C-alpha positions as CSV (number, residue, x, y, z in Angstrom):
1,M,11.2,17.1,1.9
2,I,11.4,13.3,0.9
3,K,12.0,12.6,-2.8
4,I,9.8,10.0,-4.1
5,L,11.7,7.8,-6.6
6,K,10.1,6.6,-9.7
7,Q,9.8,2.7,-9.9
8,L,12.3,0.8,-11.9
9,S,11.1,-0.7,-15.1
10,S,9.8,-4.4,-14.9
11,K,12.8,-5.6,-16.9
12,D,15.4,-4.0,-14.5
13,L,13.5,-5.4,-11.4
14,A,13.4,-8.9,-13.0
15,V,17.2,-8.7,-13.5
16,I,17.9,-7.5,-10.0
17,Y,15.7,-9.8,-8.2
18,L,17.1,-12.8,-10.4
19,Q,20.8,-12.0,-9.5
20,L,19.8,-11.4,-5.8
21,G,18.2,-14.9,-5.7
22,R,21.0,-16.6,-7.5
23,L,23.8,-14.9,-5.3
24,E,21.6,-15.7,-2.1
25,N,21.5,-19.4,-3.1
26,S,25.2,-19.3,-3.7
27,G,25.7,-18.5,-0.1
28,I,27.3,-15.0,-1.0
29,P,26.6,-12.4,1.7
30,I,24.3,-9.5,0.7
31,Q,26.8,-6.8,1.1
32,Q,29.2,-8.7,-1.2
33,A,26.4,-9.6,-3.6
34,L,25.4,-5.8,-3.8
35,L,29.1,-4.9,-4.4
36,M,29.0,-7.2,-7.6
37,L,25.6,-5.8,-8.8
38,I,26.6,-2.2,-8.4
39,K,28.9,-2.6,-11.5
40,T,25.6,-2.6,-13.5
41,G,25.7,1.1,-13.5
42,G,23.1,3.6,-14.4
43,E,19.9,4.3,-12.1
44,V,20.0,0.6,-11.1
45,G,23.6,0.9,-10.0
46,K,22.8,4.2,-8.0
47,R,20.0,2.8,-6.1
48,L,22.0,-0.5,-5.3
49,K,24.9,1.6,-3.9
50,K,22.5,3.5,-1.9
51,M,20.9,0.1,-0.4
52,L,24.5,-1.1,0.3
53,L,25.2,2.2,2.4
54,Y,21.9,1.7,4.2
55,I,22.8,-1.9,5.2
56,Q,26.3,-0.8,6.2
57,H,24.7,1.8,8.6
58,G,22.7,-1.0,10.3
59,H,19.4,-1.0,8.4
60,S,17.8,-4.4,7.4
61,L,17.7,-5.7,3.8
62,C,14.0,-4.7,3.5
63,Q,14.4,-1.1,5.1
64,A,17.8,-0.5,3.0
65,G,16.0,-1.5,-0.3
66,T,12.6,0.5,0.6
67,K,14.9,3.8,1.5
68,A,16.9,3.3,-1.8
69,G,13.9,3.1,-3.9
70,L,14.4,-0.5,-4.8
71,F,11.5,-2.3,-3.1
72,V,8.0,-0.6,-3.6
73,G,4.5,-1.6,-2.9
74,L,3.9,-5.3,-2.3
75,D,7.6,-5.9,-2.8
76,I,8.3,-4.3,0.4
77,A,6.0,-6.7,2.3
78,L,7.3,-9.8,0.6
79,V,10.9,-9.1,1.3
80,D,10.1,-8.3,4.9
81,A,8.2,-11.5,5.3
82,A,10.9,-13.4,3.5
83,E,13.7,-11.9,5.5
84,S,12.0,-12.7,8.8
85,G,11.5,-16.3,7.8
86,G,14.8,-16.8,6.0
87,T,13.2,-17.4,2.6
88,T,14.5,-14.5,0.7
89,A,16.1,-16.6,-2.1
90,E,12.8,-18.2,-2.9
91,V,10.9,-14.9,-2.7
92,F,13.4,-13.3,-4.9
93,R,12.9,-16.1,-7.6
94,Q,9.2,-15.7,-7.3
95,M,9.4,-12.0,-7.8
96,A,12.0,-12.2,-10.6
97,Q,9.5,-14.5,-12.5
98,F,6.6,-11.9,-12.0
99,Y,8.3,-9.0,-13.2
100,E,9.9,-10.9,-16.2
101,E,6.5,-11.9,-17.2
102,K,5.4,-8.5,-16.8
103,A,8.1,-7.0,-18.9
104,R,7.3,-9.6,-21.6
105,Q,3.8,-8.7,-21.7
106,Y,4.6,-4.9,-22.1
107,Q,6.9,-5.7,-24.7
108,R,4.4,-7.8,-26.6
109,I,1.7,-5.0,-26.1
110,K,4.3,-2.4,-27.4
111,S,5.3,-4.4,-30.5
112,G,1.7,-5.2,-31.4
113,L,0.8,-1.5,-31.2
114,I,3.6,-0.3,-33.5
115,L,1.7,-1.1,-36.9
116,P,-1.7,0.1,-35.8
117,G,-0.1,3.3,-34.3
118,M,1.7,4.1,-37.4
119,V,-1.5,3.5,-39.5
120,F,-3.4,5.9,-37.0
121,L,-0.8,8.6,-37.3
122,L,-0.8,8.3,-41.3
123,A,-4.5,8.6,-41.3
124,I,-4.6,11.7,-39.2
125,F,-2.4,13.5,-41.5
126,I,-3.9,12.0,-44.8
127,Q,-7.7,12.6,-44.1
128,P,-7.6,16.5,-44.0
129,F,-4.9,16.6,-46.7
130,P,-7.4,16.9,-49.7
131,D,-9.1,19.8,-48.1
132,L,-5.6,21.6,-47.7
133,F,-4.7,20.6,-51.3
134,L,-7.8,22.2,-52.8
135,G,-7.4,25.3,-50.4
136,K,-10.6,24.7,-48.5
137,I,-8.5,24.9,-45.1
138,T,-5.3,26.9,-44.3
139,L,-2.2,25.4,-43.4
140,I,-2.8,26.6,-39.7
141,S,-6.1,24.8,-39.7
142,Y,-4.5,21.7,-41.1
143,L,-1.7,21.6,-38.4
144,F,-4.4,22.3,-35.8
145,T,-6.5,19.3,-37.1
146,T,-3.5,17.0,-37.2
147,V,-0.6,17.9,-34.8
148,G,-3.2,19.6,-32.4
149,F,-5.3,16.3,-32.3
150,I,-2.1,14.1,-31.7
151,I,-1.2,16.5,-28.7
152,Q,-4.7,16.4,-27.3
153,L,-4.9,12.6,-27.6
154,A,-1.4,12.2,-26.0
155,I,-2.6,14.2,-23.0
156,V,-5.8,12.3,-22.6
157,I,-3.8,8.9,-22.5
158,F,-1.2,10.3,-20.1
159,I,-4.2,11.4,-17.9
160,F,-5.9,7.9,-18.3
161,L,-2.7,5.9,-17.2
162,Q,-1.7,8.3,-14.5
163,L,-5.3,8.6,-12.7
164,P,-5.1,5.5,-10.6
165,N,-1.8,6.6,-9.1
166,W,-3.0,10.3,-8.7
167,I,-6.1,8.9,-6.8
168,R,-4.3,6.3,-4.7
169,Y,-1.1,8.3,-4.0
170,G,-1.5,11.9,-5.2
171,F,-3.3,14.9,-5.1
172,L,-6.7,13.2,-5.9
173,Q,-6.3,10.8,-2.8
174,P,-9.6,12.2,-1.0
175,W,-11.5,10.3,-3.7
176,V,-9.8,7.1,-3.1
177,S,-12.8,5.6,-1.5
178,V,-15.0,6.2,-4.5
179,W,-12.4,5.0,-6.8
180,D,-12.0,1.6,-4.7
181,K,-15.8,1.1,-5.1
182,I,-15.5,1.8,-8.8
183,E,-12.5,-0.3,-9.2
184,I,-13.9,-3.4,-7.5
185,K,-17.2,-3.1,-9.5
186,M,-15.8,-2.5,-13.0
187,P,-16.8,-5.2,-15.2
188,Y,-14.2,-7.7,-16.2
189,F,-11.3,-5.8,-15.0
190,G,-12.8,-5.6,-11.5
191,Y,-12.9,-9.5,-11.3
192,W,-9.3,-10.0,-12.4
193,G,-8.3,-7.3,-10.0
194,V,-9.8,-8.9,-7.1
195,R,-8.2,-12.2,-8.0
196,Q,-4.8,-10.6,-8.2
197,S,-5.3,-8.9,-4.7
198,L,-6.5,-12.0,-3.1
199,R,-3.4,-13.9,-4.7
200,D,-1.0,-11.5,-3.3
201,F,-2.7,-11.7,0.0
202,M,-2.6,-15.6,0.2
203,R,1.2,-15.5,-0.9
204,L,2.2,-13.0,1.7
205,L,0.3,-14.6,4.4
206,G,1.6,-17.9,3.5
207,L,5.2,-16.7,3.6
208,M,4.6,-15.1,7.2
209,V,3.0,-18.4,8.5
210,Q,6.0,-20.3,6.9
211,A,8.3,-17.8,8.8
212,G,6.7,-19.0,12.1
213,V,4.4,-15.9,12.7
214,P,1.1,-17.0,14.3
215,I,-1.8,-16.3,11.8
216,L,-3.7,-14.0,14.1
217,D,-0.5,-11.7,14.3
218,A,0.2,-12.2,10.6
219,L,-3.2,-11.2,9.3
220,P,-3.2,-7.3,10.6
221,K,0.2,-6.8,8.7
222,V,-1.0,-8.6,5.5
223,Y,-4.2,-6.6,5.6
224,E,-2.2,-3.5,5.1
225,V,-0.9,-4.8,1.7
226,V,-4.5,-4.9,0.1
227,E,-4.9,-1.5,-1.5
228,N,-8.4,-1.6,-2.3
229,S,-10.3,-0.4,0.9
230,V,-13.6,-2.4,0.0
231,L,-11.7,-5.6,-0.3
232,R,-9.7,-4.9,2.7
233,K,-12.6,-4.4,5.0
234,E,-14.0,-7.6,3.6
235,L,-10.9,-9.5,4.2
236,Q,-10.6,-8.1,7.8
237,Q,-13.7,-10.1,8.8
238,I,-11.4,-13.1,8.8
239,S,-9.7,-12.1,12.0
240,L,-13.3,-11.8,13.5
241,Y,-14.3,-15.1,12.4
242,L,-11.1,-16.8,13.7
243,E,-11.4,-15.1,17.1
244,E,-15.0,-16.7,17.2
245,G,-13.4,-20.3,16.9
246,E,-14.1,-20.9,13.2
247,S,-11.3,-22.4,11.1
248,F,-9.4,-20.5,8.7
249,A,-11.1,-22.3,5.7
250,E,-14.6,-21.5,7.1
251,S,-13.5,-18.0,7.5
252,C,-12.1,-17.4,4.2
253,S,-15.2,-19.0,2.8
254,Q,-17.3,-16.1,4.1
255,V,-15.2,-13.5,2.2
256,E,-17.0,-12.6,-1.1
257,G,-15.0,-13.3,-4.0
258,M,-12.8,-15.8,-2.4
259,N,-11.9,-18.6,-5.0
260,T,-13.4,-22.0,-4.1
261,V,-10.1,-23.7,-5.1
262,A,-8.4,-21.6,-2.5
263,I,-11.0,-22.7,0.3
264,Q,-10.5,-26.3,-0.7
265,L,-6.7,-26.1,-0.6
266,I,-6.7,-24.1,2.8
267,S,-9.1,-26.7,4.2
268,I,-6.6,-29.6,3.1
269,G,-3.7,-27.6,4.5
270,E,-5.3,-27.2,8.0
271,H,-6.1,-30.8,8.3
272,A,-2.7,-32.0,7.1
273,G,-0.8,-29.4,9.1
274,S,0.7,-27.7,6.0
275,L,-1.3,-24.5,5.8
276,D,1.5,-22.3,4.7
277,Q,2.4,-24.7,1.8
278,M,-1.2,-24.8,0.6
279,M,-1.5,-21.1,0.7
280,L,1.7,-20.7,-1.4
281,H,0.5,-23.7,-3.8
282,Y,-2.8,-21.7,-4.3
283,A,-0.9,-18.3,-4.9
284,K,1.3,-20.2,-7.5
285,L,-1.9,-21.8,-9.3
286,E,-3.4,-18.3,-9.4
287,S,-0.2,-16.7,-10.8
288,E,-0.3,-19.1,-13.7
289,D,-4.0,-18.3,-14.4
290,I,-3.4,-14.5,-14.2
291,A,-0.2,-14.9,-16.5
292,L,-2.4,-16.6,-19.0
293,H,-5.1,-13.8,-18.9
294,H,-2.5,-11.1,-19.2
295,K,-0.9,-12.9,-22.1
296,M,-4.3,-13.2,-23.8
297,L,-4.8,-9.5,-23.1
298,A,-1.5,-8.5,-24.4
299,D,-2.4,-10.4,-27.6
300,W,-6.0,-8.8,-28.1
301,I,-5.1,-5.1,-27.3
302,P,-3.3,-4.5,-30.5
303,R,-6.1,-6.1,-32.4
304,V,-8.7,-4.2,-30.6
305,V,-6.9,-0.9,-31.3
306,Y,-6.5,-1.7,-34.9
307,S,-10.0,-2.6,-35.4
308,I,-11.0,0.6,-33.9
309,I,-8.6,2.6,-36.1
310,C,-10.1,0.9,-39.1
311,I,-13.6,1.7,-38.2
312,W,-12.6,5.2,-37.6
313,M,-11.1,5.4,-41.1
314,I,-14.2,4.0,-42.8
315,Y,-16.4,6.3,-41.1
316,G,-14.1,9.3,-42.1
317,I,-14.2,8.2,-45.7
318,L,-18.1,7.7,-45.7
319,S,-18.8,10.8,-43.8
320,A,-16.8,12.8,-46.4
321,G,-19.5,12.2,-48.9
322,P,-19.0,11.3,-52.6
323,P,-15.6,12.4,-54.1
324,M,-17.2,13.7,-57.4
325,S,-17.6,17.5,-58.1
326,K,-21.2,19.0,-58.1
327,I,-22.6,19.2,-61.8
328,P,-23.3,22.9,-62.5
329,E,-26.9,23.8,-63.3
330,F,-27.7,25.6,-67.0
């Protein structure tokens, strides 16, 4: 039975890719570089040690990193393409920037949620306390209302966060086609999800073309990286249009959701003989826009959560009725 390793944190991945890129630029052989990085210790050190052992047994950099649980998802395809084209240092630099920004966004959201989270927990315990004090409810009822609610809420949040992974990779995989349709049509988030997938598609394709792989040979490999089946089927039409004699820019223009800026840059690249550079340039521009969007989202999520908590507290106070006791009748 194959043991599935949990992905390392964005912070750890950012440090690893940054160090690998620097050591690669310095001309240090990968085995020597890994020996230096193994001193990191902890789970990161264990996986780097496994990666080194796989390389010593004849595996490629990408294969070793994948087997050791260091490279996952899109990273595997990016490292594989970079290794084929001899551009690993540049790819490691890009990946370090991506994970560094991701770690920064996570920390920003986490820090922003501390205060509203504390207020929310206090509100849960404070709201039913008057009833406990007046003897209207028992201690058991009070604990069920407070601690029980927190446990239920934690379970709901956990399921919500894990649901995409369960559907795409876990026991709910039979529902993946339905999930893909929902995901791509989801208001607001679906739009940004498509943009990010197209960015990753163009970046990987640009790296493979830069490595000397013919575009018709590179496309089938790049399609596999697109997780959403609806978007993947749409992108697969590009190969059919190319085989019919259309240019790459014309083929991309017929893909629903393709950015007009991407099509313009691709067209310029085709005419100038620098298609790979233009695809990578587009991926860079998209990465900057997506990073700005994520930053804005990270700033607003705590505010929205705080507003929801305030509305919930006000509703609880108003629904409790007037605080005065009832006047006895004579």
